[in-house]
C-alpha positions in Angstrom: -33.1 -1.8 14.6 -34.5 -3.0 11.2 -31.6 -4.1 9.1 -33.5 -5.7 6.3 -32.4 -2.9 4.0 -28.8 -3.8 4.7 -29.1 -7.3 3.2 -27.6 -7.8 -0.2 -29.3 -10.2 -2.6 -28.1 -11.3 -6.0 -31.5 -10.3 -7.5 -30.9 -6.7 -6.5 -27.8 -6.4 -8.8 -27.1 -6.6 -12.5 -24.6 -9.4 -12.9 -21.8 -9.0 -15.3 -22.1 -11.0 -18.6 -19.7 -11.6 -21.4 -21.8 -9.4 -23.7 -22.1 -6.6 -21.1 -18.4 -6.7 -20.5 -17.7 -6.5 -24.2 -20.0 -3.5 -24.5 -18.2 -1.8 -21.6 -14.8 -2.5 -23.1 -16.1 -0.9 -26.4 -17.2 2.2 -24.5 -13.8 2.4 -22.7 -12.0 2.1 -26.0 -14.0 5.0 -27.4 -13.8 7.1 -24.2 -10.9 6.0 -21.9 -12.3 8.1 -19.0 -15.3 5.7 -18.9 -12.9 3.1 -17.4 -13.4 4.6 -13.9 -17.2 3.9 -14.2 -16.8 0.2 -15.1 -13.5 -0.6 -13.3 -12.0 -1.6 -16.7 -8.8 -0.2 -18.2 -8.9 -2.2 -21.5 -10.0 -5.4 -23.1 -8.1 -8.4 -21.7 -5.7 -10.0 -24.1 -6.8 -13.4 -22.6 -10.4 -12.7 -23.8 -9.1 -11.7 -27.3 -6.7 -14.6 -27.8 -8.5 -17.5 -26.2 -11.8 -18.9 -27.3 -12.1 -20.9 -24.1 -11.3 -18.2 -21.5 -13.2 -15.0 -20.5 -12.5 -12.8 -17.5 -16.2 -12.8 -16.5 -16.1 -16.5 -15.6 -12.3 -16.9 -15.1 -11.1 -14.4 -12.5 -11.5 -14.7 -8.7 -13.0 -11.8 -6.8 -10.7 -8.9 -6.0 -10.5 -8.8 -2.2 -8.7 -5.4 -2.2 -11.4 -3.6 -4.0 -14.5 -5.6 -3.0 -13.7 -6.0 0.7 -11.0 -3.7 1.9 -12.1 -0.6 -0.1 -15.8 -1.3 -0.1 -17.8 -3.6 2.1 -15.3 -3.6 5.1 -15.3 0.2 5.6 -19.1 0.2 5.3 -19.5 -2.6 7.8 -17.1 -1.0 10.3 -18.9 2.3 10.1 -22.3 0.6 10.7 -20.9 -1.5 13.5 -19.5 1.6 15.2 -22.8 3.4 14.8 -24.6 0.6 16.7 -21.9 0.2 19.3 -21.8 4.0 20.0 -25.2 5.3 19.3 -27.5 2.4 20.2 -25.8 0.0 22.6 -23.5 2.7 24.3 -20.6 0.2 24.6 -18.3 3.2 24.4 -18.3 6.9 23.4 -16.9 8.3 20.2 -14.5 10.5 22.2 -13.2 7.3 23.9 -12.6 5.6 20.6 -10.8 8.7 19.2 -8.6 8.8 22.3 -7.7 5.2 21.9 -6.9 5.7 18.2 -4.7 8.7 19.2 -2.9 6.9 22.0 -2.4 3.5 20.3 1.2 2.5 19.7 1.3 1.9 15.9 5.1 1.4 16.0 7.6 3.9 14.6 7.4 2.5 11.1 3.6 2.9 10.9 3.0 6.3 12.7 2.3 8.0 9.4 -0.6 5.6 8.7 -2.3 6.3 12.0 -6.1 6.6 11.5 -7.7 10.0 11.7 -10.1 11.0 14.5 -13.8 10.3 13.6 -16.1 13.2 13.9 -19.8 12.9 15.0 -20.8 14.3 11.6 -18.8 11.6 9.7 -20.0 8.8 11.9 -23.7 9.7 11.5 -23.6 10.6 7.8 -25.3 8.4 5.2 -22.1 7.8 3.3 -20.4 4.5 3.7 -17.0 5.9 4.6 -15.2 6.9 7.8 -13.0 9.2 5.7 -9.8 7.8 7.1 -6.3 8.9 6.1 -3.0 8.7 7.7 -2.1 11.8 9.9 
């Protein structure tokens, strides 16, 4: 399988800059609904009040959004496609059966993953469309 298209390189992305961030903050101030596009709610008070600090160079990455809600679900889906469709380590119905029968504990039953359909697994989206059942 050619995975060269799956490789992410810095040159393929537009890096955030102070000027670009300021422009996006201006747009969000004019049209608050634009915040969902940029992932910005408002201009940071730290940027406004400090001449030495700016969020572009001063904040760590956000693991919740960058990993858990982005890259991780994409990687899991691609891994499952290889394991099921190419390597035949197990079948999708076997995976769904194990998901259904796993003991998540009484306090976590409501967060049990949904079964994965063939259509969802093989789609070009980067989501397994999971929700608690």
